[in-house]
C-alpha positions in Angstrom: -14.4 8.1 -4.7 -14.8 4.4 -4.5 -11.9 1.9 -4.5 -12.5 -1.8 -5.0 -9.7 -4.3 -4.7 -9.0 -7.9 -4.1 -5.8 -9.1 -2.4 -2.7 -7.4 -3.7 -4.7 -5.2 -6.0 -5.1 -2.8 -3.1 -1.4 -1.9 -3.1 -1.7 1.0 -5.6 -4.9 2.1 -4.0 -3.3 2.4 -0.6 -0.9 4.9 -2.0 -3.8 6.9 -3.6 -5.8 6.8 -0.4 -2.9 7.9 1.8 -2.2 10.7 -0.7 -5.8 11.9 -0.5 -5.6 12.4 3.2 -1.9 13.5 3.5 -2.5 16.3 0.9 -6.1 17.0 2.0 -7.5 16.1 -1.4 -10.7 14.9 0.2 -12.2 18.2 -0.8 -13.3 19.1 -4.3 -14.7 22.4 -5.4 -15.3 23.4 -1.7 -17.1 20.2 -0.8 -15.8 17.3 1.2 -16.2 14.0 -0.6 -16.5 10.5 0.8 -13.7 8.0 0.1 -14.8 4.3 0.0 -12.6 1.2 0.1 -14.2 -2.3 -0.6 -11.4 -4.8 0.0 -12.0 -8.5 -0.6 -10.3 -11.6 0.6 -11.3 -15.1 1.9 -10.0 -14.6 5.4 -9.3 -11.6 7.6 -5.6 -12.6 7.8 -5.4 -12.2 4.0 -6.4 -8.5 4.1 -3.4 -6.3 3.2 -3.1 -3.2 5.3 -6.2 -4.1 7.3 -5.0 -2.3 10.5 -3.9 0.8 8.6 -7.3 1.1 6.9 -9.1 0.6 10.2 -7.1 3.4 11.6 -7.9 5.7 8.7 -11.6 4.9 9.2 -11.4 5.8 12.9 -9.6 9.1 12.2 -11.5 10.3 9.1 -15.3 10.2 9.1 -15.4 10.4 5.4 -13.3 7.2 4.9 -15.5 4.1 4.7 -13.6 0.9 4.9 -15.7 -2.2 4.0 -13.7 -5.4 4.2 -15.5 -8.3 2.4 -14.6 -11.7 3.7 -16.1 -14.7 1.9 -15.0 -17.5 4.2 -14.2 -15.8 7.5 -17.6 -16.6 9.0 -16.6 -20.3 8.9 -13.9 -19.7 11.5 -15.0 -16.7 13.5 -18.0 -14.6 14.5 -17.4 -12.2 11.5 -20.5 -10.1 11.0 -19.2 -7.8 8.2 -19.8 -8.2 4.5 -19.3 -11.7 3.0 -20.3 -10.9 -0.6 -17.9 -10.3 -3.5 -16.8 -6.7 -3.3 -18.7 -5.6 -6.4 -21.9 -7.0 -5.0 -21.3 -5.5 -1.5 -20.7 -2.1 -3.1 -24.2 -2.2 -4.6 -25.7 -2.2 -1.0 -24.1 1.2 -0.4 -25.5 2.9 -3.5 -27.9 5.8 -2.8 -31.1 4.4 -4.3 -32.6 8.0 -4.5 -30.0 8.8 -7.2 -30.8 6.0 -9.5 -32.6 6.5 -12.8 -35.6 4.3 -13.6 -33.3 2.1 -15.6 -34.0 -1.6 -16.0 -31.6 -3.5 -13.8 -30.9 -7.2 -14.0 -32.6 -9.2 -11.3 -29.3 -9.8 -9.5 -28.5 -6.1 -9.4 -32.0 -5.2 -8.2 -31.7 -7.8 -5.4 -28.3 -6.3 -4.3 -29.8 -2.8 -4.2 -32.5 -4.1 -1.8 -30.0 -5.7 0.6 -29.0 -3.8 3.7 -25.3 -3.0 4.3 -23.6 -4.9 7.1 -21.4 -2.0 8.1 -23.8 1.0 8.0 -22.9 4.5 9.1 -25.6 6.0 6.9 -23.2 7.1 4.1 -24.1 6.2 0.5 -22.5 6.3 -2.9 -24.0 8.6 -5.5 -23.6 6.7 -8.8 -23.7 9.9 -10.9 -21.1 11.6 -8.8 -18.4 9.0 -8.1 -15.0 8.1 -9.4 -14.5 4.3 -9.3 -11.1 2.6 -9.2 -10.9 -1.2 -9.3 -7.9 -3.5 -9.3 -7.9 -7.2 -8.9 -9.0 -10.4 -10.5 -10.6 -10.1 -13.9 -13.9 -11.6 -12.9 -14.4 -8.8 -10.3 -13.3 -6.1 -12.7 -15.6 -7.2 -15.5 -18.6 -7.7 -13.1 -18.0 -4.3 -11.6 -17.9 -2.6 -15.0 -21.2 -4.2 -16.0 -22.9 -3.2 -12.7 -21.7 0.4 -12.6 -22.8 0.9 -16.2 -26.3 -0.2 -15.2 -26.2 2.2 -12.3 -25.4 5.2 -14.6 -21.8 5.8 -13.5 -20.2 7.8 -16.3 -17.7 5.6 -18.1 -15.0 8.3 -17.9 -15.2 7.9 -14.1 -14.5 4.2 -14.1 -10.8 3.1 -14.0 -10.1 -0.6 -13.9 -7.2 -3.0 -14.1 -7.7 -6.7 -14.0 -5.3 -9.6 -13.8 -5.3 -13.3 -13.4 
């Protein structure tokens, strides 16, 4: 499962992620599944639930928290992701699972980028449920990108605003 959110769009996802671990729903048909969260903001102080997500990542090996901060490097020594979340997510896609589809130049470049936070886990585009909530530009961009990656449309759930 991959969750992508900007700002307050993470509120419903926090409940979903908490439920996954509280009710041990991180297993499906006998197999453990990774849970990803790409959370975007300009500054680290703008990340809702940042400490709670860090704690989940420390206590659950299958929870991959990827904060994406577009302006934080201007003020601190931030070494994490700085791309928009939909672009950062592309860096974590398992390239071995991709079809020989024709990607746009931008998508192909993102697939070649290396993740900033790399624990070796990757997203299988054919076996992922994606949930996105946030500004319209992110949601529309994500829908376009995952379609090109081959994520089944029935596995993509999005809500945009603003």
